[in-house]
N, C-alpha and C positions, 0 to 999 in steps of 0.2 A: 395486400399492402396496408399501410397504416396512414392515417392522416397526421398532419403536424400536431394537431390538438391532442391526439392519442399519445404521440411521442412526448409532448410536454407533460401530460398527466403522468405517464410512466416515470419520467425524470423527476418530477415533483415528489412522487411516492418514494422513489429511490433516495432522494435527498432527505426526506422526512425520516425514513426508516434508518438509514445510515447515521443520520444526526443523532437519533435516539440511542442507537447502539454505541456510538462514539461517546456520548455524554455519560452513559452508564459505565462504560469501560473506564473512563477517567475517574468517575466517582468511586469505582472499586479499586483504585490505586494504580492504574496503568501509568507507565512512564510517558510523559509528554516530551517529545524531542522536537525542538524548534531548529531544524537544520536548514540554513539558507542555501539556495542554489543560485549560482551566478549565471547570467546570460550575456553573451557578447552580441550587441545589437548591430554592429558594423565591423569595419576592419580596423578601427582606431581603438587603442587601449582605453581611451577616455569614455568609450561607449559601453562599458560594462555596467550592468544593472542587476539588482537582486530580483530574481524571478518571484512573482507573486505566488503564494500558496493558496490556490483557489479551492472552491468546493469540489471541483473535479478531482483534485489531488487527494483530498481526504476521503472522498467517496470510494475511489479506487483502493486506497489504503485499507478501509474498512472491509471492502469485498475480499481483498487478498488475505487479510487476517481471518475473516470468516471461513474462507476456503481452507486455509491452513488448519484451523481448528477442526473443521469437519473431517479432513484427512487424518489428523492426529487421533480423533475419537474413533474413526473407523479402524485404524491400525491397532489402537489399544484394545479394541473389542474382538479383533480377528484372532482365531486360534493359532495361526502360524506366526503372528507377530506380537501377541499379547505379552509374552515373557521376555522379549528382547527390546532393548532400547533402540530407537531410531535416531541416528545422529546425522547431521549435515556434515558433509566432507567437502571442504573447499580446496581446490587445487592451489598450490603456492603461486604467488604472483610471477609473471614473466619478467625476469631481470631486465630485459631490453626495454619493456614498457615502463617499468618502475624507474628507470634512470632518466626517462624523458621529462 
């Protein structure tokens, strides 16, 4: 097991590393999207608030981007996939859900 202090140290390191990667990514021209998410705090429509975009959100974003980059580099260097483009294929939206 780990102590809480060790967990805090690991999270601080993760915060620092992801923060540096994020800063460098934006300095190199990455697009900064500020997309708000709304959260319903209760059952009343007056209780809708904008969800805070905390460090936990951008740390996860940076880790997901890093994972995607690693996979792309691996695929680009692999003899079976190096000569073929890899495209994401999204299924069309469900018309029943789109009309809701």
